[in-house]
A tleap script that builds the chain and sets N, CA, C and O, in Angstrom:
source leaprc.protein.ff14SB
mol = sequence {
  NASN LYS LYS GLY TYR TYR THR LEU SER ASP
  ARG GLY ILE TRP THR TRP ALA ASP PRO ASP
  LYS LYS SER ASP LEU LYS ILE PHE CYS GLU
  GLY GLY ASP THR ASN PRO ASP ASP ILE LEU
  LEU ASN PRO CYS LEU ALA ILE THR LEU GLN
  ASP ALA PRO GLU GLY ALA GLN LYS PHE TYR
  GLU TRP LEU THR GLY ASP GLY GLN ASN TYR
  VAL GLU GLN TYR THR LEU HIE ASN GLY ARG
  LEU TYR SER LYS ALA PRO ASP HIE ASN PHE
  TYR PRO CYS ARG THR CSER
}
set mol.1.N position { 8.727 -22.541 9.518 }
set mol.1.CA position { 9.671 -22.800 10.597 }
set mol.1.C position { 9.535 -24.235 11.086 }
set mol.1.O position { 8.774 -25.018 10.518 }
set mol.2.N position { 10.245 -24.570 12.102 }
set mol.2.CA position { 10.274 -25.957 12.592 }
set mol.2.C position { 8.925 -26.441 13.100 }
set mol.2.O position { 8.633 -27.635 13.034 }
set mol.3.N position { 8.096 -25.529 13.609 }
set mol.3.CA position { 6.806 -25.931 14.167 }
set mol.3.C position { 5.678 -25.816 13.146 }
set mol.3.O position { 4.537 -26.170 13.442 }
set mol.4.N position { 5.986 -25.326 11.952 }
set mol.4.CA position { 4.965 -25.221 10.914 }
set mol.4.C position { 3.991 -24.083 11.120 }
set mol.4.O position { 2.871 -24.138 10.612 }
set mol.5.N position { 4.378 -23.061 11.844 }
set mol.5.CA position { 3.503 -21.920 12.091 }
set mol.5.C position { 3.509 -20.970 10.904 }
set mol.5.O position { 4.470 -20.909 10.137 }
set mol.6.N position { 2.414 -20.231 10.771 }
set mol.6.CA position { 2.297 -19.202 9.744 }
set mol.6.C position { 2.053 -17.864 10.415 }
set mol.6.O position { 1.453 -17.803 11.489 }
set mol.7.N position { 2.508 -16.805 9.796 }
set mol.7.CA position { 2.241 -15.449 10.264 }
set mol.7.C position { 1.614 -14.666 9.126 }
set mol.7.O position { 2.118 -14.680 8.004 }
set mol.8.N position { 0.519 -13.986 9.413 }
set mol.8.CA position { -0.100 -13.121 8.415 }
set mol.8.C position { 0.472 -11.727 8.559 }
set mol.8.O position { 0.551 -11.189 9.664 }
set mol.9.N position { 0.864 -11.151 7.456 }
set mol.9.CA position { 1.459 -9.824 7.479 }
set mol.9.C position { 1.182 -9.134 6.156 }
set mol.9.O position { 0.963 -9.796 5.142 }
set mol.10.N position { 1.189 -7.817 6.159 }
set mol.10.CA position { 1.063 -7.114 4.888 }
set mol.10.C position { 2.451 -6.814 4.329 }
set mol.10.O position { 3.456 -6.991 5.017 }
set mol.11.N position { 2.499 -6.368 3.103 }
set mol.11.CA position { 3.770 -6.116 2.425 }
set mol.11.C position { 4.601 -5.081 3.178 }
set mol.11.O position { 5.823 -5.214 3.254 }
set mol.12.N position { 3.971 -4.066 3.727 }
set mol.12.CA position { 4.711 -3.033 4.449 }
set mol.12.C position { 5.469 -3.593 5.642 }
set mol.12.O position { 6.641 -3.272 5.837 }
set mol.13.N position { 4.815 -4.421 6.436 }
set mol.13.CA position { 5.477 -5.025 7.599 }
set mol.13.C position { 6.618 -5.926 7.145 }
set mol.13.O position { 7.703 -5.889 7.725 }
set mol.14.N position { 6.386 -6.729 6.121 }
set mol.14.CA position { 7.424 -7.625 5.609 }
set mol.14.C position { 8.635 -6.814 5.154 }
set mol.14.O position { 9.772 -7.164 5.470 }
set mol.15.N position { 8.395 -5.745 4.421 }
set mol.15.CA position { 9.496 -4.947 3.884 }
set mol.15.C position { 10.231 -4.201 4.986 }
set mol.15.O position { 11.454 -4.071 4.935 }
set mol.16.N position { 9.499 -3.708 5.983 }
set mol.16.CA position { 10.126 -2.973 7.085 }
set mol.16.C position { 10.950 -3.883 7.991 }
set mol.16.O position { 11.874 -3.419 8.660 }
set mol.17.N position { 10.629 -5.159 8.017 }
set mol.17.CA position { 11.318 -6.081 8.932 }
set mol.17.C position { 12.806 -6.167 8.610 }
set mol.17.O position { 13.212 -6.124 7.448 }
set mol.18.N position { 13.589 -6.286 9.639 }
set mol.18.CA position { 15.035 -6.439 9.498 }
set mol.18.C position { 15.322 -7.694 8.671 }
set mol.18.O position { 14.863 -8.779 9.026 }
set mol.19.N position { 16.074 -7.561 7.575 }
set mol.19.CA position { 16.357 -8.730 6.730 }
set mol.19.C position { 16.960 -9.903 7.499 }
set mol.19.O position { 16.686 -11.054 7.161 }
set mol.20.N position { 17.769 -9.645 8.519 }
set mol.20.CA position { 18.363 -10.734 9.300 }
set mol.20.C position { 17.314 -11.509 10.095 }
set mol.20.O position { 17.479 -12.703 10.346 }
set mol.21.N position { 16.251 -10.841 10.486 }
set mol.21.CA position { 15.205 -11.484 11.294 }
set mol.21.C position { 14.281 -12.362 10.448 }
set mol.21.O position { 13.596 -13.235 10.980 }
set mol.22.N position { 14.261 -12.133 9.149 }
set mol.22.CA position { 13.356 -12.908 8.307 }
set mol.22.C position { 14.100 -13.808 7.316 }
set mol.22.O position { 13.520 -14.275 6.336 }
set mol.23.N position { 15.371 -14.044 7.578 }
set mol.23.CA position { 16.176 -14.837 6.644 }
set mol.23.C position { 15.664 -16.268 6.489 }
set mol.23.O position { 15.851 -16.874 5.434 }
set mol.24.N position { 15.027 -16.814 7.511 }
set mol.24.CA position { 14.504 -18.179 7.432 }
set mol.24.C position { 13.024 -18.217 7.046 }
set mol.24.O position { 12.417 -19.287 7.010 }
set mol.25.N position { 12.448 -17.051 6.758 }
set mol.25.CA position { 11.030 -16.980 6.418 }
set mol.25.C position { 10.857 -16.853 4.914 }
set mol.25.O position { 11.777 -16.447 4.204 }
set mol.26.N position { 9.684 -17.201 4.439 }
set mol.26.CA position { 9.390 -17.026 3.020 }
set mol.26.C position { 7.949 -16.566 2.863 }
set mol.26.O position { 7.105 -16.796 3.729 }
set mol.27.N position { 7.688 -15.916 1.746 }
set mol.27.CA position { 6.328 -15.492 1.426 }
set mol.27.C position { 5.602 -16.689 0.831 }
set mol.27.O position { 6.035 -17.257 -0.172 }
set mol.28.N position { 4.507 -17.060 1.450 }
set mol.28.CA position { 3.725 -18.210 1.010 }
set mol.28.C position { 2.685 -17.803 -0.026 }
set mol.28.O position { 2.458 -18.518 -1.002 }
set mol.29.N position { 2.059 -16.662 0.190 }
set mol.29.CA position { 1.001 -16.195 -0.700 }
set mol.29.C position { 0.974 -14.676 -0.651 }
set mol.29.O position { 1.112 -14.086 0.421 }
set mol.30.N position { 0.799 -14.045 -1.794 }
set mol.30.CA position { 0.710 -12.592 -1.804 }
set mol.30.C position { -0.264 -12.143 -2.877 }
set mol.30.O position { -0.489 -12.836 -3.870 }
set mol.31.N position { -0.832 -10.979 -2.657 }
set mol.31.CA position { -1.767 -10.407 -3.614 }
set mol.31.C position { -1.049 -9.488 -4.583 }
set mol.31.O position { 0.180 -9.457 -4.652 }
set mol.32.N position { -1.839 -8.750 -5.322 }
set mol.32.CA position { -1.286 -7.816 -6.293 }
set mol.32.C position { -1.987 -6.476 -6.215 }
set mol.32.O position { -2.756 -6.216 -5.290 }
set mol.33.N position { -1.717 -5.640 -7.182 }
set mol.33.CA position { -2.282 -4.293 -7.193 }
set mol.33.C position { -3.272 -4.075 -8.328 }
set mol.33.O position { -3.746 -2.954 -8.512 }
set mol.34.N position { -3.594 -5.097 -9.083 }
set mol.34.CA position { -4.390 -4.889 -10.285 }
set mol.34.C position { -5.849 -5.296 -10.164 }
set mol.34.O position { -6.650 -4.954 -11.035 }
set mol.35.N position { -6.213 -6.006 -9.125 }
set mol.35.CA position { -7.574 -6.510 -8.992 }
set mol.35.C position { -8.222 -5.949 -7.728 }
set mol.35.O position { -7.812 -6.298 -6.621 }
set mol.36.N position { -9.236 -5.080 -7.878 }
set mol.36.CA position { -9.866 -4.501 -6.684 }
set mol.36.C position { -10.585 -5.530 -5.823 }
set mol.36.O position { -10.907 -5.240 -4.671 }
set mol.37.N position { -10.844 -6.716 -6.345 }
set mol.37.CA position { -11.514 -7.766 -5.579 }
set mol.37.C position { -10.538 -8.728 -4.917 }
set mol.37.O position { -10.965 -9.688 -4.275 }
set mol.38.N position { -9.243 -8.491 -5.058 }
set mol.38.CA position { -8.220 -9.345 -4.445 }
set mol.38.C position { -8.365 -9.260 -2.926 }
set mol.38.O position { -8.276 -8.171 -2.358 }
set mol.39.N position { -8.588 -10.394 -2.264 }
set mol.39.CA position { -8.803 -10.363 -0.813 }
set mol.39.C position { -7.546 -9.963 -0.051 }
set mol.39.O position { -7.629 -9.622 1.129 }
set mol.40.N position { -6.388 -9.997 -0.698 }
set mol.40.CA position { -5.150 -9.588 -0.042 }
set mol.40.C position { -4.775 -8.142 -0.344 }
set mol.40.O position { -3.736 -7.665 0.113 }
set mol.41.N position { -5.599 -7.448 -1.101 }
set mol.41.CA position { -5.335 -6.049 -1.421 }
set mol.41.C position { -5.460 -5.201 -0.157 }
set mol.41.O position { -6.414 -5.359 0.605 }
set mol.42.N position { -4.524 -4.324 0.061 }
set mol.42.CA position { -4.501 -3.480 1.253 }
set mol.42.C position { -4.422 -2.015 0.814 }
set mol.42.O position { -3.362 -1.397 0.910 }
set mol.43.N position { -5.536 -1.458 0.334 }
set mol.43.CA position { -5.490 -0.102 -0.217 }
set mol.43.C position { -5.431 0.970 0.860 }
set mol.43.O position { -5.837 0.763 2.004 }
set mol.44.N position { -4.925 2.091 0.464 }
set mol.44.CA position { -4.926 3.293 1.293 }
set mol.44.C position { -5.663 4.361 0.500 }
set mol.44.O position { -5.353 4.587 -0.670 }
set mol.45.N position { -6.609 5.004 1.104 }
set mol.45.CA position { -7.413 5.999 0.404 }
set mol.45.C position { -7.180 7.378 0.997 }
set mol.45.O position { -6.921 7.515 2.193 }
set mol.46.N position { -7.273 8.393 0.158 }
set mol.46.CA position { -7.149 9.782 0.603 }
set mol.46.C position { -8.402 10.533 0.180 }
set mol.46.O position { -8.853 10.415 -0.959 }
set mol.47.N position { -8.958 11.300 1.097 }
set mol.47.CA position { -10.133 12.111 0.791 }
set mol.47.C position { -9.965 13.480 1.438 }
set mol.47.O position { -9.205 13.645 2.392 }
set mol.48.N position { -10.678 14.443 0.909 }
set mol.48.CA position { -10.768 15.758 1.547 }
set mol.48.C position { -12.233 16.182 1.543 }
set mol.48.O position { -13.024 15.721 0.721 }
set mol.49.N position { -12.569 17.042 2.446 }
set mol.49.CA position { -13.912 17.602 2.486 }
set mol.49.C position { -13.992 18.786 1.535 }
set mol.49.O position { -12.971 19.381 1.191 }
set mol.50.N position { -15.198 19.126 1.113 }
set mol.50.CA position { -15.355 20.266 0.207 }
set mol.50.C position { -14.845 21.556 0.837 }
set mol.50.O position { -14.310 22.416 0.138 }
set mol.51.N position { -15.003 21.696 2.141 }
set mol.51.CA position { -14.564 22.922 2.814 }
set mol.51.C position { -13.221 22.739 3.521 }
set mol.51.O position { -12.939 23.418 4.508 }
set mol.52.N position { -12.395 21.822 3.017 }
set mol.52.CA position { -11.078 21.573 3.617 }
set mol.52.C position { -10.198 22.809 3.479 }
set mol.52.O position { -10.330 23.551 2.506 }
set mol.53.N position { -9.301 23.041 4.439 }
set mol.53.CA position { -8.367 24.162 4.321 }
set mol.53.C position { -7.564 24.056 3.023 }
set mol.53.O position { -7.350 22.965 2.496 }
set mol.54.N position { -7.130 25.199 2.527 }
set mol.54.CA position { -6.412 25.238 1.256 }
set mol.54.C position { -5.185 24.320 1.263 }
set mol.54.O position { -4.911 23.646 0.270 }
set mol.55.N position { -4.449 24.291 2.376 }
set mol.55.CA position { -3.265 23.436 2.458 }
set mol.55.C position { -3.605 21.961 2.319 }
set mol.55.O position { -2.868 21.205 1.685 }
set mol.56.N position { -4.717 21.552 2.910 }
set mol.56.CA position { -5.143 20.154 2.802 }
set mol.56.C position { -5.511 19.817 1.363 }
set mol.56.O position { -5.172 18.745 0.863 }
set mol.57.N position { -6.199 20.728 0.707 }
set mol.57.CA position { -6.589 20.493 -0.683 }
set mol.57.C position { -5.362 20.434 -1.593 }
set mol.57.O position { -5.291 19.591 -2.487 }
set mol.58.N position { -4.397 21.326 -1.366 }
set mol.58.CA position { -3.171 21.312 -2.178 }
set mol.58.C position { -2.383 20.025 -1.953 }
set mol.58.O position { -1.842 19.458 -2.903 }
set mol.59.N position { -2.312 19.557 -0.701 }
set mol.59.CA position { -1.620 18.302 -0.417 }
set mol.59.C position { -2.315 17.140 -1.122 }
set mol.59.O position { -1.652 16.274 -1.693 }
set mol.60.N position { -3.638 17.117 -1.085 }
set mol.60.CA position { -4.398 16.061 -1.757 }
set mol.60.C position { -4.117 16.069 -3.258 }
set mol.60.O position { -3.906 15.019 -3.864 }
set mol.61.N position { -4.117 17.253 -3.847 }
set mol.61.CA position { -3.852 17.363 -5.287 }
set mol.61.C position { -2.437 16.888 -5.614 }
set mol.61.O position { -2.232 16.213 -6.623 }
set mol.62.N position { -1.458 17.233 -4.771 }
set mol.62.CA position { -0.087 16.764 -4.986 }
set mol.62.C position { -0.018 15.243 -4.823 }
set mol.62.O position { 0.587 14.551 -5.642 }
set mol.63.N position { -0.644 14.730 -3.758 }
set mol.63.CA position { -0.601 13.297 -3.471 }
set mol.63.C position { -1.215 12.482 -4.602 }
set mol.63.O position { -0.705 11.415 -4.944 }
set mol.64.N position { -2.289 12.967 -5.174 }
set mol.64.CA position { -2.959 12.231 -6.247 }
set mol.64.C position { -2.402 12.579 -7.621 }
set mol.64.O position { -2.855 12.026 -8.623 }
set mol.65.N position { -1.439 13.476 -7.689 }
set mol.65.CA position { -0.796 13.861 -8.945 }
set mol.65.C position { 0.669 13.499 -8.928 }
set mol.65.O position { 1.029 12.323 -8.948 }
set mol.66.N position { 1.523 14.526 -8.892 }
set mol.66.CA position { 2.978 14.312 -8.923 }
set mol.66.C position { 3.488 13.487 -7.744 }
set mol.66.O position { 4.509 12.810 -7.865 }
set mol.67.N position { 2.807 13.533 -6.628 }
set mol.67.CA position { 3.238 12.777 -5.451 }
set mol.67.C position { 3.235 11.274 -5.670 }
set mol.67.O position { 3.904 10.544 -4.938 }
set mol.68.N position { 2.498 10.801 -6.659 }
set mol.68.CA position { 2.460 9.365 -6.941 }
set mol.68.C position { 3.837 8.824 -7.309 }
set mol.68.O position { 4.142 7.662 -7.041 }
set mol.69.N position { 4.669 9.665 -7.923 }
set mol.69.CA position { 6.035 9.235 -8.245 }
set mol.69.C position { 6.832 8.977 -6.975 }
set mol.69.O position { 7.625 8.037 -6.925 }
set mol.70.N position { 6.635 9.794 -5.953 }
set mol.70.CA position { 7.319 9.585 -4.671 }
set mol.70.C position { 6.796 8.332 -3.979 }
set mol.70.O position { 7.564 7.568 -3.395 }
set mol.71.N position { 5.496 8.130 -4.050 }
set mol.71.CA position { 4.892 6.939 -3.449 }
set mol.71.C position { 5.494 5.685 -4.069 }
set mol.71.O position { 5.889 4.763 -3.356 }
set mol.72.N position { 5.563 5.652 -5.389 }
set mol.72.CA position { 6.054 4.463 -6.088 }
set mol.72.C position { 7.544 4.223 -5.860 }
set mol.72.O position { 7.988 3.074 -5.850 }
set mol.73.N position { 8.320 5.288 -5.678 }
set mol.73.CA position { 9.769 5.153 -5.540 }
set mol.73.C position { 10.229 4.958 -4.099 }
set mol.73.O position { 11.424 4.793 -3.859 }
set mol.74.N position { 9.316 4.974 -3.143 }
set mol.74.CA position { 9.679 4.841 -1.738 }
set mol.74.C position { 10.060 3.392 -1.448 }
set mol.74.O position { 9.233 2.491 -1.587 }
set mol.75.N position { 11.302 3.170 -1.048 }
set mol.75.CA position { 11.786 1.812 -0.803 }
set mol.75.C position { 12.469 1.716 0.560 }
set mol.75.O position { 12.866 2.720 1.151 }
set mol.76.N position { 12.590 0.495 1.031 }
set mol.76.CA position { 13.319 0.196 2.258 }
set mol.76.C position { 13.877 -1.215 2.119 }
set mol.76.O position { 13.175 -2.115 1.659 }
set mol.77.N position { 15.123 -1.417 2.508 }
set mol.77.CA position { 15.783 -2.724 2.373 }
set mol.77.C position { 15.646 -3.258 0.941 }
set mol.77.O position { 15.417 -4.449 0.730 }
set mol.78.N position { 15.790 -2.368 -0.024 }
set mol.78.CA position { 15.695 -2.711 -1.451 }
set mol.78.C position { 14.320 -3.225 -1.868 }
set mol.78.O position { 14.189 -3.874 -2.906 }
set mol.79.N position { 13.310 -2.943 -1.074 }
set mol.79.CA position { 11.954 -3.365 -1.425 }
set mol.79.C position { 11.031 -2.174 -1.533 }
set mol.79.O position { 11.064 -1.274 -0.694 }
set mol.80.N position { 10.218 -2.169 -2.551 }
set mol.80.CA position { 9.242 -1.097 -2.728 }
set mol.80.C position { 8.104 -1.303 -1.740 }
set mol.80.O position { 7.570 -2.406 -1.624 }
set mol.81.N position { 7.733 -0.246 -1.028 }
set mol.81.CA position { 6.683 -0.368 -0.013 }
set mol.81.C position { 5.287 -0.142 -0.569 }
set mol.81.O position { 4.328 -0.758 -0.105 }
set mol.82.N position { 5.164 0.721 -1.542 }
set mol.82.CA position { 3.836 1.109 -2.015 }
set mol.82.C position { 3.784 1.106 -3.532 }
set mol.82.O position { 4.816 1.128 -4.204 }
set mol.83.N position { 2.593 1.080 -4.053 }
set mol.83.CA position { 2.358 1.184 -5.487 }
set mol.83.C position { 1.670 2.511 -5.765 }
set mol.83.O position { 1.068 3.115 -4.877 }
set mol.84.N position { 1.769 2.953 -7.009 }
set mol.84.CA position { 1.008 4.129 -7.413 }
set mol.84.C position { -0.476 3.827 -7.273 }
set mol.84.O position { -0.895 2.670 -7.275 }
set mol.85.N position { -1.248 4.874 -7.155 }
set mol.85.CA position { -2.695 4.701 -7.108 }
set mol.85.C position { -3.178 4.144 -8.441 }
set mol.85.O position { -2.648 4.504 -9.492 }
set mol.86.N position { -4.167 3.280 -8.408 }
set mol.86.CA position { -4.709 2.738 -9.657 }
set mol.86.C position { -5.505 3.800 -10.405 }
set mol.86.O position { -5.685 4.921 -9.932 }
set mol.87.N position { -5.968 3.420 -11.567 }
set mol.87.CA position { -6.783 4.330 -12.363 }
set mol.87.C position { -7.978 4.818 -11.557 }
set mol.87.O position { -8.410 4.174 -10.601 }
set mol.88.N position { -8.496 5.957 -11.961 }
set mol.88.CA position { -9.658 6.566 -11.321 }
set mol.88.C position { -10.794 5.544 -11.204 }
set mol.88.O position { -11.053 4.784 -12.137 }
set mol.89.N position { -11.452 5.535 -10.072 }
set mol.89.CA position { -12.598 4.661 -9.781 }
set mol.89.C position { -12.232 3.185 -9.662 }
set mol.89.O position { -13.099 2.322 -9.806 }
set mol.90.N position { -10.974 2.886 -9.404 }
set mol.90.CA position { -10.576 1.499 -9.174 }
set mol.90.C position { -11.241 0.982 -7.904 }
set mol.90.O position { -11.653 -0.177 -7.844 }
set mol.91.N position { -11.348 1.839 -6.888 }
set mol.91.CA position { -12.015 1.495 -5.634 }
set mol.91.C position { -13.267 2.355 -5.506 }
set mol.91.O position { -13.278 3.297 -4.714 }
set mol.92.N position { -14.302 2.063 -6.249 }
set mol.92.CA position { -15.479 2.933 -6.176 }
set mol.92.C position { -16.127 2.876 -4.797 }
set mol.92.O position { -16.241 1.809 -4.193 }
set mol.93.N position { -16.545 4.025 -4.315 }
set mol.93.CA position { -17.256 4.074 -3.030 }
set mol.93.C position { -18.634 3.463 -3.219 }
set mol.93.O position { -19.325 3.741 -4.199 }
set mol.94.N position { -19.011 2.649 -2.292 }
set mol.94.CA position { -20.331 2.028 -2.359 }
set mol.94.C position { -21.207 2.681 -1.306 }
set mol.94.O position { -20.930 2.592 -0.110 }
set mol.95.N position { -22.256 3.332 -1.756 }
set mol.95.CA position { -23.125 4.047 -0.823 }
set mol.95.C position { -24.375 3.255 -0.488 }
set mol.95.O position { -25.154 3.679 0.365 }
set mol.96.N position { -24.586 2.137 -1.123 }
set mol.96.CA position { -25.804 1.366 -0.836 }
set mol.96.C position { -25.515 0.234 0.115 }
set mol.96.O position { -26.420 -0.521 0.469 }
savepdb mol mol.pdb
quit
């Protein structure tokens, strides 16, 4: 903009924003979905407990299975909001 200011935002906020409000803005830098060490990666994780109610477990199984197609196809203002989950163990839990 005229004052040289920058705004940090994630892809979801950028995509949700009204296109008319961001017509003079541009993306300066963005990350990707392929590198777990990307400092701009904004992952979302889903977990269930071993004793989770049956409905919670079924939802988790759907979300990590067929639901990935819905996640990938979810768009707004002609922009995709989310990516499918990466391969298993892409974001390994670190317990140490």
